[in-house]
C-alpha positions in Angstrom: -48.7 82.1 -19.4 -47.4 81.7 -15.8 -49.4 78.4 -15.5 -47.6 77.0 -18.6 -44.3 78.0 -17.1 -45.1 76.2 -13.9 -46.0 73.1 -15.8 -42.6 73.2 -17.6 -40.8 73.5 -14.2 -42.7 70.5 -12.8 -42.0 68.4 -15.9 -38.3 69.4 -16.0 -37.8 68.4 -12.4 -39.0 64.8 -13.1 -42.3 63.1 -12.5 -43.4 61.4 -9.4 -45.0 57.9 -9.4 -47.0 56.3 -6.6 -46.3 52.9 -5.3 -48.4 50.7 -3.0 -45.9 49.2 -0.4 -46.4 45.9 1.3 -44.5 43.4 3.4 -43.7 39.9 2.2 -41.5 37.6 4.3 -40.1 40.6 6.2 -39.1 42.5 3.1 -40.8 45.6 1.8 -41.9 45.8 -1.9 -43.7 48.2 -4.0 -46.1 48.0 -7.0 -47.0 51.0 -9.2 -50.5 52.1 -8.1 -51.6 52.4 -11.7 -51.4 48.5 -11.9 -53.6 48.0 -8.9 -57.4 47.8 -9.0 -58.2 47.2 -5.3 -57.2 45.5 -2.1 -59.4 42.9 -0.5 -59.4 40.8 2.7 -57.7 37.4 2.4 -60.2 34.5 1.9 -62.5 32.6 -0.4 -59.7 31.0 -2.4 -60.6 27.8 -4.4 -57.7 25.7 -5.3 -57.3 24.5 -8.9 -55.7 21.1 -9.5 -52.6 20.7 -11.7 -51.4 24.3 -11.3 -47.9 25.5 -10.5 -47.3 25.7 -6.7 -47.2 29.5 -6.7 -50.8 29.7 -7.9 -52.9 29.5 -4.8 -56.2 29.2 -6.7 -59.0 31.4 -7.8 -61.5 33.7 -6.2 -64.9 34.9 -7.3 -64.7 38.7 -7.5 -68.1 40.2 -8.2 -68.9 37.3 -10.6 -65.4 37.2 -12.3 -63.0 34.3 -11.8 -59.7 35.9 -10.7 -56.5 33.8 -10.3 -54.6 34.4 -7.1 -50.8 34.1 -6.8 -48.9 33.3 -3.5 -46.2 35.9 -4.1 -43.9 34.2 -1.4 -44.1 31.0 -3.3 -43.5 32.7 -6.6 -40.3 34.3 -5.2 -38.7 31.5 -3.2 -40.9 28.4 -3.0 -42.1 29.3 0.6 -45.8 29.6 1.4 -47.4 32.7 2.9 -48.3 32.3 6.5 -51.8 33.6 6.7 -52.5 36.1 9.5 -55.2 38.7 10.3 -53.4 41.2 8.2 -52.9 39.0 5.2 -54.5 40.7 2.1 -55.0 40.1 -1.6 -54.0 42.9 -3.9 -56.0 42.8 -7.1 -53.7 43.9 -10.0 -54.5 44.4 -13.7 -52.0 42.8 -16.0 -52.0 43.8 -19.7 -50.2 42.0 -22.5 -51.0 43.1 -26.1 -54.8 42.8 -26.4 -55.3 40.6 -23.2 -56.2 42.2 -19.9 -56.4 40.0 -16.8 -57.2 40.8 -13.2 -54.9 38.9 -10.8 -54.9 38.6 -7.0 -51.6 38.7 -5.2 -51.3 37.4 -1.6 -49.2 39.6 0.6 -48.4 39.6 4.4 -49.3 43.2 5.2 -50.3 46.2 3.0 -48.5 49.3 4.2 -49.0 52.6 2.5 -48.8 54.5 -0.8 -45.5 56.3 -1.3 -44.7 59.0 -3.8 -41.3 58.3 -5.4 -39.7 60.7 -7.8 -38.3 59.2 -11.1 -34.9 60.6 -10.1 -35.0 58.4 -7.0 -35.6 55.2 -8.9 -32.4 53.2 -9.8 -32.3 50.3 -12.3 -32.7 46.8 -11.0 -29.5 45.3 -9.7 -27.9 42.5 -11.7 -27.5 40.4 -8.5 -27.9 40.4 -4.7 -31.7 40.2 -4.3 -33.8 37.3 -3.1 -36.0 37.3 -6.2 -35.4 37.0 -9.9 -34.0 40.3 -11.3 -36.4 40.3 -14.2 -39.2 40.7 -11.6 -37.7 44.0 -10.5 -38.5 47.3 -12.3 -36.2 49.3 -10.2 -35.0 50.2 -6.7 -36.8 53.2 -5.1 -34.8 55.4 -2.7 -37.0 56.3 0.2 -35.0 58.2 2.8 -32.0 56.0 3.6 -33.8 52.8 2.5 -34.1 51.1 -0.8 -37.5 49.7 -1.8 -37.8 46.8 -4.4 -40.2 48.0 -7.1 -41.8 45.0 -8.8 -42.5 44.7 -12.5 -46.1 43.4 -12.4 -46.1 42.0 -16.0 -43.1 39.8 -15.3 -44.1 38.6 -11.8 -47.7 37.8 -12.9 -47.0 35.9 -16.1 -50.1 36.4 -18.2 -49.7 33.1 -20.1 -49.6 31.1 -16.9 -52.5 33.0 -15.4 -54.7 32.7 -18.5 -54.2 28.9 -18.2 -55.6 29.0 -14.6 -58.5 31.2 -15.7 -59.4 28.8 -18.6 -59.1 25.7 -16.4 -61.3 27.2 -13.6 -64.0 28.1 -16.1 -65.0 24.5 -16.3 -62.9 23.3 -19.2 -63.1 19.8 -17.7 -64.2 18.0 -20.8 -61.1 15.8 -20.4 -62.4 14.6 -17.0 -65.6 13.3 -18.5 -63.9 11.4 -21.3 
């Protein structure tokens, strides 16, 4: 019975979520760790013609075609400056019955932080460098605020499905 009482205490104090933090253009952002499949070294990106500027291209990840987004370009039309620490975060985006793995280019992957639900504030209506619908909340970490991204909004599944379909060789128009 004491174990059940402890569970109740833990739940009543609020739950804790884990966020992978990373740098992008000098700013620190976080993505819920549950949305992340893996982190890989930057490289091997094949460009796909006639795609929006923020889509860097696709990579071959263990035989699967994975679209890759340049997050800096998605946020403010700048391109990521590639360095030795540039990485690709592989996230899984889900929308109704469609699941899609997507790569996200970031400057530097930092660490995983535990943030209590009580330390997450709603997204601000203004005052950020990125669209407010891309923000799931603001995490309080000590004296700092961390922008927590809403992966499903940042990585629009409709746009990314288009990239995946085009990269799978739907080039019948080119032969006509």
